[in-house]
PDB file of N, CA, C and O in Angstrom, chain B, residues numbered from 101:
ATOM      1  N   UNK B 101     110.965  84.175  81.144  1.00  0.00           N
ATOM      2  CA  UNK B 101     110.229  84.446  82.678  1.00  0.00           C
ATOM      3  C   UNK B 101     109.051  83.306  82.238  1.00  0.00           C
ATOM      4  O   UNK B 101     108.209  83.440  81.350  1.00  0.00           O
ATOM      5  N   UNK B 102     109.224  82.311  83.005  1.00  0.00           N
ATOM      6  CA  UNK B 102     107.733  81.401  83.372  1.00  0.00           C
ATOM      7  C   UNK B 102     106.922  82.468  84.243  1.00  0.00           C
ATOM      8  O   UNK B 102     107.396  83.187  85.123  1.00  0.00           O
ATOM      9  N   UNK B 103     105.309  82.405  83.712  1.00  0.00           N
ATOM     10  CA  UNK B 103     104.386  83.285  84.583  1.00  0.00           C
ATOM     11  C   UNK B 103     103.812  82.156  85.643  1.00  0.00           C
ATOM     12  O   UNK B 103     103.544  80.994  85.336  1.00  0.00           O
ATOM     13  N   UNK B 104     103.681  82.738  86.946  1.00  0.00           N
ATOM     14  CA  UNK B 104     102.764  81.966  87.791  1.00  0.00           C
ATOM     15  C   UNK B 104     101.416  82.798  87.668  1.00  0.00           C
ATOM     16  O   UNK B 104     101.311  84.025  87.646  1.00  0.00           O
ATOM     17  N   UNK B 105     100.545  81.973  87.604  1.00  0.00           N
ATOM     18  CA  UNK B 105      98.934  82.669  87.503  1.00  0.00           C
ATOM     19  C   UNK B 105      98.195  82.415  88.881  1.00  0.00           C
ATOM     20  O   UNK B 105      97.092  82.935  89.045  1.00  0.00           O
ATOM     21  N   UNK B 106      98.709  81.705  89.789  1.00  0.00           N
ATOM     22  CA  UNK B 106      97.972  81.673  90.894  1.00  0.00           C
ATOM     23  C   UNK B 106      98.075  82.838  91.558  1.00  0.00           C
ATOM     24  O   UNK B 106      99.091  83.532  91.521  1.00  0.00           O
ATOM     25  N   UNK B 107      96.874  83.170  92.308  1.00  0.00           N
ATOM     26  CA  UNK B 107      96.728  84.268  93.316  1.00  0.00           C
ATOM     27  C   UNK B 107      96.271  83.866  94.901  1.00  0.00           C
ATOM     28  O   UNK B 107      95.761  82.792  95.218  1.00  0.00           O
ATOM     29  N   UNK B 108      96.564  84.934  95.769  1.00  0.00           N
ATOM     30  CA  UNK B 108      95.872  84.860  96.923  1.00  0.00           C
ATOM     31  C   UNK B 108      94.516  84.425  96.820  1.00  0.00           C
ATOM     32  O   UNK B 108      93.687  84.818  95.999  1.00  0.00           O
ATOM     33  N   UNK B 109      94.324  83.381  97.936  1.00  0.00           N
ATOM     34  CA  UNK B 109      92.234  82.928  98.038  1.00  0.00           C
ATOM     35  C   UNK B 109      91.919  84.102  98.724  1.00  0.00           C
ATOM     36  O   UNK B 109      92.763  84.886  99.159  1.00  0.00           O
ATOM     37  N   UNK B 110      90.702  84.230  98.824  1.00  0.00           N
ATOM     38  CA  UNK B 110      89.970  85.054  99.914  1.00  0.00           C
ATOM     39  C   UNK B 110      90.217  84.911 101.525  1.00  0.00           C
ATOM     40  O   UNK B 110      90.330  85.702 102.461  1.00  0.00           O
ATOM     41  N   UNK B 111      90.236  83.805 101.397  1.00  0.00           N
ATOM     42  CA  UNK B 111      90.713  83.462 103.127  1.00  0.00           C
ATOM     43  C   UNK B 111      91.774  83.852 103.419  1.00  0.00           C
ATOM     44  O   UNK B 111      91.831  84.336 104.550  1.00  0.00           O
ATOM     45  N   UNK B 112      92.982  83.844 102.663  1.00  0.00           N
ATOM     46  CA  UNK B 112      94.066  84.017 103.159  1.00  0.00           C
ATOM     47  C   UNK B 112      94.409  85.456 103.298  1.00  0.00           C
ATOM     48  O   UNK B 112      95.082  85.966 104.194  1.00  0.00           O
ATOM     49  N   UNK B 113      93.771  86.115 102.144  1.00  0.00           N
ATOM     50  CA  UNK B 113      93.655  87.706 101.953  1.00  0.00           C
ATOM     51  C   UNK B 113      93.525  88.468 103.298  1.00  0.00           C
ATOM     52  O   UNK B 113      94.149  89.419 103.770  1.00  0.00           O
ATOM     53  N   UNK B 114      92.151  87.464 103.896  1.00  0.00           N
ATOM     54  CA  UNK B 114      91.535  87.801 105.160  1.00  0.00           C
ATOM     55  C   UNK B 114      91.890  88.086 106.075  1.00  0.00           C
ATOM     56  O   UNK B 114      91.690  89.138 106.683  1.00  0.00           O
ATOM     57  N   UNK B 115      92.821  86.710 106.509  1.00  0.00           N
ATOM     58  CA  UNK B 115      94.278  86.374 107.590  1.00  0.00           C
ATOM     59  C   UNK B 115      95.140  87.486 107.424  1.00  0.00           C
ATOM     60  O   UNK B 115      95.236  88.115 108.478  1.00  0.00           O
ATOM     61  N   UNK B 116      95.927  88.052 106.317  1.00  0.00           N
ATOM     62  CA  UNK B 116      96.904  88.689 105.950  1.00  0.00           C
ATOM     63  C   UNK B 116      96.184  89.732 106.256  1.00  0.00           C
ATOM     64  O   UNK B 116      96.843  90.162 107.203  1.00  0.00           O
ATOM     65  N   UNK B 117      95.011  90.687 106.097  1.00  0.00           N
ATOM     66  CA  UNK B 117      94.933  91.750 106.327  1.00  0.00           C
ATOM     67  C   UNK B 117      94.640  91.737 107.938  1.00  0.00           C
ATOM     68  O   UNK B 117      94.846  92.780 108.558  1.00  0.00           O
ATOM     69  N   UNK B 118      94.255  90.798 108.496  1.00  0.00           N
ATOM     70  CA  UNK B 118      94.156  90.753 109.797  1.00  0.00           C
ATOM     71  C   UNK B 118      95.208  90.776 110.533  1.00  0.00           C
ATOM     72  O   UNK B 118      95.203  91.510 111.521  1.00  0.00           O
ATOM     73  N   UNK B 119      96.427  89.931 110.211  1.00  0.00           N
ATOM     74  CA  UNK B 119      97.851  90.321 110.640  1.00  0.00           C
ATOM     75  C   UNK B 119      98.331  91.358 110.256  1.00  0.00           C
ATOM     76  O   UNK B 119      99.270  91.687 110.980  1.00  0.00           O
ATOM     77  N   UNK B 120      98.070  92.297 109.163  1.00  0.00           N
ATOM     78  CA  UNK B 120      98.552  93.471 109.262  1.00  0.00           C
ATOM     79  C   UNK B 120      98.286  94.395 110.218  1.00  0.00           C
ATOM     80  O   UNK B 120      99.153  95.177 110.608  1.00  0.00           O
ATOM     81  N   UNK B 121      97.335  94.388 110.577  1.00  0.00           N
ATOM     82  CA  UNK B 121      96.490  95.306 111.604  1.00  0.00           C
ATOM     83  C   UNK B 121      96.617  94.672 112.672  1.00  0.00           C
ATOM     84  O   UNK B 121      95.876  95.263 113.457  1.00  0.00           O
ATOM     85  N   UNK B 122      97.172  93.701 113.280  1.00  0.00           N
ATOM     86  CA  UNK B 122      97.428  93.358 114.814  1.00  0.00           C
ATOM     87  C   UNK B 122      98.633  93.520 114.788  1.00  0.00           C
ATOM     88  O   UNK B 122      99.511  93.231 113.974  1.00  0.00           O
ATOM     89  N   UNK B 123      98.605  94.247 116.220  1.00  0.00           N
ATOM     90  CA  UNK B 123      99.923  94.914 116.998  1.00  0.00           C
ATOM     91  C   UNK B 123     100.834  93.609 117.323  1.00  0.00           C
ATOM     92  O   UNK B 123     102.050  93.785 117.403  1.00  0.00           O
ATOM     93  N   UNK B 124     100.338  92.396 117.502  1.00  0.00           N
ATOM     94  CA  UNK B 124     101.016  91.215 118.341  1.00  0.00           C
ATOM     95  C   UNK B 124     101.616  90.059 116.915  1.00  0.00           C
ATOM     96  O   UNK B 124     101.890  88.865 117.030  1.00  0.00           O
ATOM     97  N   UNK B 125     101.679  90.916 115.635  1.00  0.00           N
ATOM     98  CA  UNK B 125     101.859  90.231 114.604  1.00  0.00           C
ATOM     99  C   UNK B 125     103.654  90.566 114.575  1.00  0.00           C
ATOM    100  O   UNK B 125     104.216  91.649 114.743  1.00  0.00           O
ATOM    101  N   UNK B 126     104.156  89.437 114.346  1.00  0.00           N
ATOM    102  CA  UNK B 126     105.844  89.772 113.961  1.00  0.00           C
ATOM    103  C   UNK B 126     106.106  90.769 112.488  1.00  0.00           C
ATOM    104  O   UNK B 126     105.412  91.064 111.516  1.00  0.00           O
ATOM    105  N   UNK B 127     107.437  91.062 112.924  1.00  0.00           N
ATOM    106  CA  UNK B 127     107.806  91.688 111.445  1.00  0.00           C
ATOM    107  C   UNK B 127     107.665  90.872 109.797  1.00  0.00           C
ATOM    108  O   UNK B 127     107.275  91.227 108.684  1.00  0.00           O
ATOM    109  N   UNK B 128     108.298  89.448 110.479  1.00  0.00           N
ATOM    110  CA  UNK B 128     108.089  88.551 109.509  1.00  0.00           C
ATOM    111  C   UNK B 128     106.486  88.326 108.711  1.00  0.00           C
ATOM    112  O   UNK B 128     106.246  88.273 107.505  1.00  0.00           O
ATOM    113  N   UNK B 129     105.764  88.249 109.608  1.00  0.00           N
ATOM    114  CA  UNK B 129     104.376  87.824 109.525  1.00  0.00           C
ATOM    115  C   UNK B 129     103.721  88.734 108.557  1.00  0.00           C
ATOM    116  O   UNK B 129     103.197  88.456 107.478  1.00  0.00           O
ATOM    117  N   UNK B 130     103.899  90.289 109.366  1.00  0.00           N
ATOM    118  CA  UNK B 130     103.461  91.451 108.286  1.00  0.00           C
ATOM    119  C   UNK B 130     104.165  91.733 106.965  1.00  0.00           C
ATOM    120  O   UNK B 130     103.554  92.313 106.068  1.00  0.00           O
ATOM    121  N   UNK B 131     105.265  91.394 106.834  1.00  0.00           N
ATOM    122  CA  UNK B 131     106.097  91.212 105.450  1.00  0.00           C
ATOM    123  C   UNK B 131     105.498  90.186 104.578  1.00  0.00           C
ATOM    124  O   UNK B 131     105.405  90.322 103.358  1.00  0.00           O
ATOM    125  N   UNK B 132     105.159  89.321 105.132  1.00  0.00           N
ATOM    126  CA  UNK B 132     104.288  87.860 104.207  1.00  0.00           C
ATOM    127  C   UNK B 132     102.964  88.061 103.825  1.00  0.00           C
ATOM    128  O   UNK B 132     102.344  87.677 102.833  1.00  0.00           O
ATOM    129  N   UNK B 133     102.592  88.839 104.939  1.00  0.00           N
ATOM    130  CA  UNK B 133     101.355  89.349 104.821  1.00  0.00           C
ATOM    131  C   UNK B 133     101.002  90.103 103.497  1.00  0.00           C
ATOM    132  O   UNK B 133     100.317  89.730 102.545  1.00  0.00           O
ATOM    133  N   UNK B 134     101.803  91.500 103.760  1.00  0.00           N
ATOM    134  CA  UNK B 134     101.791  92.321 102.544  1.00  0.00           C
ATOM    135  C   UNK B 134     102.128  91.659 101.358  1.00  0.00           C
ATOM    136  O   UNK B 134     101.561  92.012 100.324  1.00  0.00           O
ATOM    137  N   UNK B 135     102.975  90.736 101.333  1.00  0.00           N
ATOM    138  CA  UNK B 135     103.203  89.806  99.981  1.00  0.00           C
ATOM    139  C   UNK B 135     102.358  89.275  99.498  1.00  0.00           C
ATOM    140  O   UNK B 135     102.282  89.165  98.274  1.00  0.00           O
ATOM    141  N   UNK B 136     101.421  88.760 100.378  1.00  0.00           N
ATOM    142  CA  UNK B 136     100.198  88.009  99.945  1.00  0.00           C
ATOM    143  C   UNK B 136      98.739  88.755  99.427  1.00  0.00           C
ATOM    144  O   UNK B 136      97.812  88.437  98.681  1.00  0.00           O
ATOM    145  N   UNK B 137      99.050  89.789 100.167  1.00  0.00           N
ATOM    146  CA  UNK B 137      97.884  90.765  99.841  1.00  0.00           C
ATOM    147  C   UNK B 137      98.115  91.694  98.562  1.00  0.00           C
ATOM    148  O   UNK B 137      97.227  92.254  97.918  1.00  0.00           O
ATOM    149  N   UNK B 138      99.588  91.745  98.310  1.00  0.00           N
ATOM    150  CA  UNK B 138      99.738  92.655  96.862  1.00  0.00           C
ATOM    151  C   UNK B 138      99.469  91.582  96.016  1.00  0.00           C
ATOM    152  O   UNK B 138      99.002  92.041  94.974  1.00  0.00           O
ATOM    153  N   UNK B 139      99.582  89.793  95.957  1.00  0.00           N
ATOM    154  CA  UNK B 139      99.165  89.418  94.863  1.00  0.00           C
ATOM    155  C   UNK B 139      97.745  88.634  94.949  1.00  0.00           C
ATOM    156  O   UNK B 139      97.470  87.528  94.485  1.00  0.00           O
ATOM    157  N   UNK B 140      97.045  89.401  95.574  1.00  0.00           N
ATOM    158  CA  UNK B 140      95.367  89.002  95.654  1.00  0.00           C
ATOM    159  C   UNK B 140      94.700  89.703  94.539  1.00  0.00           C
ATOM    160  O   UNK B 140      94.433  90.869  94.832  1.00  0.00           O
ATOM    161  N   UNK B 141      94.361  89.361  93.392  1.00  0.00           N
ATOM    162  CA  UNK B 141      93.596  89.504  92.487  1.00  0.00           C
ATOM    163  C   UNK B 141      94.257  90.424  91.438  1.00  0.00           C
ATOM    164  O   UNK B 141      93.817  91.327  90.726  1.00  0.00           O
ATOM    165  N   UNK B 142      95.458  89.872  91.601  1.00  0.00           N
ATOM    166  CA  UNK B 142      96.870  90.339  90.723  1.00  0.00           C
ATOM    167  C   UNK B 142      97.516  89.193  89.974  1.00  0.00           C
ATOM    168  O   UNK B 142      97.405  88.049  90.414  1.00  0.00           O
ATOM    169  N   UNK B 143      98.114  89.422  88.984  1.00  0.00           N
ATOM    170  CA  UNK B 143      99.276  88.536  88.645  1.00  0.00           C
ATOM    171  C   UNK B 143     100.371  88.208  89.003  1.00  0.00           C
ATOM    172  O   UNK B 143     100.975  87.208  88.617  1.00  0.00           O
ATOM    173  N   UNK B 144     100.877  89.292  90.045  1.00  0.00           N
ATOM    174  CA  UNK B 144     102.235  89.606  90.654  1.00  0.00           C
ATOM    175  C   UNK B 144     102.496  88.893  91.192  1.00  0.00           C
ATOM    176  O   UNK B 144     101.604  88.282  91.780  1.00  0.00           O
ATOM    177  N   UNK B 145     104.094  88.422  91.386  1.00  0.00           N
ATOM    178  CA  UNK B 145     104.803  87.444  91.773  1.00  0.00           C
ATOM    179  C   UNK B 145     105.350  87.703  92.646  1.00  0.00           C
ATOM    180  O   UNK B 145     105.552  88.898  92.867  1.00  0.00           O
ATOM    181  N   UNK B 146     105.775  86.839  93.424  1.00  0.00           N
ATOM    182  CA  UNK B 146     106.698  86.894  95.048  1.00  0.00           C
ATOM    183  C   UNK B 146     107.967  87.185  94.357  1.00  0.00           C
ATOM    184  O   UNK B 146     108.332  86.624  93.324  1.00  0.00           O
ATOM    185  N   UNK B 147     108.742  88.275  95.115  1.00  0.00           N
ATOM    186  CA  UNK B 147     110.146  88.312  94.869  1.00  0.00           C
ATOM    187  C   UNK B 147     111.068  87.354  95.553  1.00  0.00           C
ATOM    188  O   UNK B 147     110.772  86.587  96.469  1.00  0.00           O
ATOM    189  N   UNK B 148     112.359  87.528  94.910  1.00  0.00           N
ATOM    190  CA  UNK B 148     113.332  86.429  95.338  1.00  0.00           C
ATOM    191  C   UNK B 148     113.603  86.507  96.665  1.00  0.00           C
ATOM    192  O   UNK B 148     113.918  85.506  97.308  1.00  0.00           O
ATOM    193  N   UNK B 149     113.487  87.898  97.282  1.00  0.00           N
ATOM    194  CA  UNK B 149     114.056  87.569  98.908  1.00  0.00           C
ATOM    195  C   UNK B 149     112.883  87.138  99.679  1.00  0.00           C
ATOM    196  O   UNK B 149     112.842  86.413 100.673  1.00  0.00           O
ATOM    197  N   UNK B 150     111.700  87.864  98.875  1.00  0.00           N
ATOM    198  CA  UNK B 150     110.535  87.364  99.855  1.00  0.00           C
ATOM    199  C   UNK B 150     110.224  85.730  99.979  1.00  0.00           C
ATOM    200  O   UNK B 150     109.716  85.151 100.940  1.00  0.00           O
ATOM    201  N   UNK B 151     110.650  85.200  98.802  1.00  0.00           N
ATOM    202  CA  UNK B 151     110.389  83.963  98.648  1.00  0.00           C
ATOM    203  C   UNK B 151     111.833  83.355  99.260  1.00  0.00           C
ATOM    204  O   UNK B 151     111.844  82.181  98.890  1.00  0.00           O
ATOM    205  N   UNK B 152     112.603  83.526  99.744  1.00  0.00           N
ATOM    206  CA  UNK B 152     113.629  83.032 100.586  1.00  0.00           C
ATOM    207  C   UNK B 152     112.920  83.343 101.871  1.00  0.00           C
ATOM    208  O   UNK B 152     112.704  82.387 102.616  1.00  0.00           O
ATOM    209  N   UNK B 153     112.580  84.375 102.191  1.00  0.00           N
ATOM    210  CA  UNK B 153     112.259  84.593 103.930  1.00  0.00           C
ATOM    211  C   UNK B 153     111.098  83.623 103.980  1.00  0.00           C
ATOM    212  O   UNK B 153     111.364  82.820 104.874  1.00  0.00           O
ATOM    213  N   UNK B 154     109.893  83.320 103.410  1.00  0.00           N
ATOM    214  CA  UNK B 154     108.965  82.220 103.271  1.00  0.00           C
ATOM    215  C   UNK B 154     109.415  81.029 103.188  1.00  0.00           C
ATOM    216  O   UNK B 154     108.963  80.177 103.953  1.00  0.00           O
ATOM    217  N   UNK B 155     110.281  80.744 102.361  1.00  0.00           N
ATOM    218  CA  UNK B 155     111.058  79.306 102.447  1.00  0.00           C
ATOM    219  C   UNK B 155     111.226  78.890 103.756  1.00  0.00           C
ATOM    220  O   UNK B 155     110.711  77.881 104.239  1.00  0.00           O
ATOM    221  N   UNK B 156     112.002  79.730 104.368  1.00  0.00           N
ATOM    222  CA  UNK B 156     112.944  79.938 105.883  1.00  0.00           C
ATOM    223  C   UNK B 156     111.988  79.304 106.964  1.00  0.00           C
ATOM    224  O   UNK B 156     112.143  78.407 107.792  1.00  0.00           O
ATOM    225  N   UNK B 157     110.786  80.247 106.576  1.00  0.00           N
ATOM    226  CA  UNK B 157     109.619  79.984 107.910  1.00  0.00           C
ATOM    227  C   UNK B 157     109.151  79.051 107.580  1.00  0.00           C
ATOM    228  O   UNK B 157     108.640  78.535 108.574  1.00  0.00           O
ATOM    229  N   UNK B 158     108.940  78.261 106.433  1.00  0.00           N
ATOM    230  CA  UNK B 158     108.102  77.125 106.183  1.00  0.00           C
ATOM    231  C   UNK B 158     109.006  75.838 106.894  1.00  0.00           C
ATOM    232  O   UNK B 158     108.459  74.857 107.398  1.00  0.00           O
ATOM    233  N   UNK B 159     110.077  75.982 106.851  1.00  0.00           N
ATOM    234  CA  UNK B 159     111.310  74.674 107.420  1.00  0.00           C
ATOM    235  C   UNK B 159     111.533  75.042 108.582  1.00  0.00           C
ATOM    236  O   UNK B 159     112.181  74.242 109.258  1.00  0.00           O
ATOM    237  N   UNK B 160     111.156  76.183 109.164  1.00  0.00           N
ATOM    238  CA  UNK B 160     111.528  76.174 110.669  1.00  0.00           C
ATOM    239  C   UNK B 160     110.333  75.647 111.706  1.00  0.00           C
ATOM    240  O   UNK B 160     109.293  76.295 111.825  1.00  0.00           O
ATOM    241  N   UNK B 161     110.529  74.637 112.312  1.00  0.00           N
ATOM    242  CA  UNK B 161     109.436  74.154 112.919  1.00  0.00           C
ATOM    243  C   UNK B 161     109.121  75.148 114.121  1.00  0.00           C
ATOM    244  O   UNK B 161     108.100  74.839 114.736  1.00  0.00           O
ATOM    245  N   UNK B 162     109.555  75.885 114.422  1.00  0.00           N
ATOM    246  CA  UNK B 162     108.808  76.741 115.544  1.00  0.00           C
ATOM    247  C   UNK B 162     107.765  78.067 115.261  1.00  0.00           C
ATOM    248  O   UNK B 162     107.076  78.772 115.999  1.00  0.00           O
ATOM    249  N   UNK B 163     108.005  78.024 113.910  1.00  0.00           N
ATOM    250  CA  UNK B 163     106.836  78.795 113.046  1.00  0.00           C
ATOM    251  C   UNK B 163     106.006  78.258 113.151  1.00  0.00           C
ATOM    252  O   UNK B 163     105.819  77.045 113.060  1.00  0.00           O
ATOM    253  N   UNK B 164     104.880  79.653 113.518  1.00  0.00           N
ATOM    254  CA  UNK B 164     103.499  79.606 113.877  1.00  0.00           C
ATOM    255  C   UNK B 164     102.705  79.270 112.754  1.00  0.00           C
ATOM    256  O   UNK B 164     103.213  79.408 111.641  1.00  0.00           O
ATOM    257  N   UNK B 165     101.384  78.794 112.871  1.00  0.00           N
ATOM    258  CA  UNK B 165     100.258  78.300 111.819  1.00  0.00           C
ATOM    259  C   UNK B 165     100.227  79.562 110.790  1.00  0.00           C
ATOM    260  O   UNK B 165     100.529  79.560 109.596  1.00  0.00           O
ATOM    261  N   UNK B 166      99.824  80.525 111.514  1.00  0.00           N
ATOM    262  CA  UNK B 166      99.892  81.871 111.187  1.00  0.00           C
ATOM    263  C   UNK B 166     101.225  81.974 110.064  1.00  0.00           C
ATOM    264  O   UNK B 166     101.132  81.783 108.852  1.00  0.00           O
ATOM    265  N   UNK B 167     102.144  82.234 110.620  1.00  0.00           N
ATOM    266  CA  UNK B 167     103.040  82.277 109.347  1.00  0.00           C
ATOM    267  C   UNK B 167     103.709  81.377 108.283  1.00  0.00           C
ATOM    268  O   UNK B 167     104.617  81.603 107.483  1.00  0.00           O
ATOM    269  N   UNK B 168     102.907  80.207 108.556  1.00  0.00           N
ATOM    270  CA  UNK B 168     103.164  79.198 107.514  1.00  0.00           C
ATOM    271  C   UNK B 168     101.809  79.427 106.593  1.00  0.00           C
ATOM    272  O   UNK B 168     101.877  79.358 105.366  1.00  0.00           O
ATOM    273  N   UNK B 169     100.842  79.643 107.137  1.00  0.00           N
ATOM    274  CA  UNK B 169     100.055  79.865 105.969  1.00  0.00           C
ATOM    275  C   UNK B 169     100.252  80.832 105.399  1.00  0.00           C
ATOM    276  O   UNK B 169      99.827  80.772 104.245  1.00  0.00           O
ATOM    277  N   UNK B 170     100.921  82.154 105.773  1.00  0.00           N
ATOM    278  CA  UNK B 170     100.965  83.486 105.039  1.00  0.00           C
ATOM    279  C   UNK B 170     102.500  82.831 103.998  1.00  0.00           C
ATOM    280  O   UNK B 170     102.618  83.099 102.803  1.00  0.00           O
ATOM    281  N   UNK B 171     103.269  82.184 104.590  1.00  0.00           N
ATOM    282  CA  UNK B 171     104.637  81.881 103.752  1.00  0.00           C
ATOM    283  C   UNK B 171     104.161  80.646 102.667  1.00  0.00           C
ATOM    284  O   UNK B 171     104.778  80.383 101.635  1.00  0.00           O
ATOM    285  N   UNK B 172     103.052  80.021 103.084  1.00  0.00           N
ATOM    286  CA  UNK B 172     102.879  78.906 102.066  1.00  0.00           C
ATOM    287  C   UNK B 172     102.490  79.474 100.439  1.00  0.00           C
ATOM    288  O   UNK B 172     102.917  79.076  99.355  1.00  0.00           O
ATOM    289  N   UNK B 173     101.458  80.616 100.785  1.00  0.00           N
ATOM    290  CA  UNK B 173     100.728  81.171  99.890  1.00  0.00           C
ATOM    291  C   UNK B 173     101.815  82.131  99.138  1.00  0.00           C
ATOM    292  O   UNK B 173     101.833  82.217  97.910  1.00  0.00           O
ATOM    293  N   UNK B 174     102.498  82.671  99.776  1.00  0.00           N
ATOM    294  CA  UNK B 174     103.957  83.697  99.080  1.00  0.00           C
ATOM    295  C   UNK B 174     104.333  82.829  97.938  1.00  0.00           C
ATOM    296  O   UNK B 174     104.207  83.113  96.747  1.00  0.00           O
ATOM    297  N   UNK B 175     104.967  81.378  98.612  1.00  0.00           N
ATOM    298  CA  UNK B 175     105.614  80.383  97.928  1.00  0.00           C
ATOM    299  C   UNK B 175     104.922  80.138  96.946  1.00  0.00           C
ATOM    300  O   UNK B 175     105.530  80.346  95.896  1.00  0.00           O
ATOM    301  N   UNK B 176     103.884  79.777  96.825  1.00  0.00           N
ATOM    302  CA  UNK B 176     103.336  79.211  95.869  1.00  0.00           C
ATOM    303  C   UNK B 176     103.065  80.171  94.359  1.00  0.00           C
ATOM    304  O   UNK B 176     102.744  79.876  93.208  1.00  0.00           O
ATOM    305  N   UNK B 177     103.382  81.431  95.073  1.00  0.00           N
ATOM    306  CA  UNK B 177     103.152  82.444  93.743  1.00  0.00           C
ATOM    307  C   UNK B 177     104.436  82.871  93.370  1.00  0.00           C
ATOM    308  O   UNK B 177     104.730  83.854  92.690  1.00  0.00           O
ATOM    309  N   UNK B 178     105.090  82.125  93.828  1.00  0.00           N
ATOM    310  CA  UNK B 178     106.923  82.829  93.034  1.00  0.00           C
ATOM    311  C   UNK B 178     107.123  82.091  91.859  1.00  0.00           C
ATOM    312  O   UNK B 178     106.643  81.011  91.514  1.00  0.00           O
ATOM    313  N   UNK B 179     107.977  82.914  91.251  1.00  0.00           N
ATOM    314  CA  UNK B 179     108.674  82.441  89.958  1.00  0.00           C
ATOM    315  C   UNK B 179     108.594  81.110  89.386  1.00  0.00           C
ATOM    316  O   UNK B 179     109.313  80.548  90.211  1.00  0.00           O
ATOM    317  N   UNK B 180     108.203  80.069  88.474  1.00  0.00           N
ATOM    318  CA  UNK B 180     108.318  78.710  88.390  1.00  0.00           C
ATOM    319  C   UNK B 180     109.377  78.563  88.111  1.00  0.00           C
ATOM    320  O   UNK B 180     109.646  77.380  87.905  1.00  0.00           O
ATOM    321  N   UNK B 181     110.418  79.440  87.957  1.00  0.00           N
ATOM    322  CA  UNK B 181     111.825  79.185  87.271  1.00  0.00           C
ATOM    323  C   UNK B 181     113.004  79.140  88.398  1.00  0.00           C
ATOM    324  O   UNK B 181     114.099  78.613  88.203  1.00  0.00           O
ATOM    325  N   UNK B 182     112.596  79.790  89.630  1.00  0.00           N
ATOM    326  CA  UNK B 182     113.490  79.771  90.460  1.00  0.00           C
ATOM    327  C   UNK B 182     112.923  78.318  91.297  1.00  0.00           C
ATOM    328  O   UNK B 182     113.544  77.882  92.267  1.00  0.00           O
TER     329      UNK B 182
END
């Protein structure tokens, strides 16, 4: 398995933390935020199901900028072979 050594940036980690703490964040945003935070400061990689959700969010023209920021970070940290 090819390792992806990318990590969540401090800026995105801060945004993810705020999204998790906000009652106005959607379930998708909270899921992506949790994944992004899990990958902050570690070599953890995005799982296949989360990668799929993030990819769909990036392709959706109605996704908010918050969703796309979190999704982009999550996809960037996916397994290189997928």
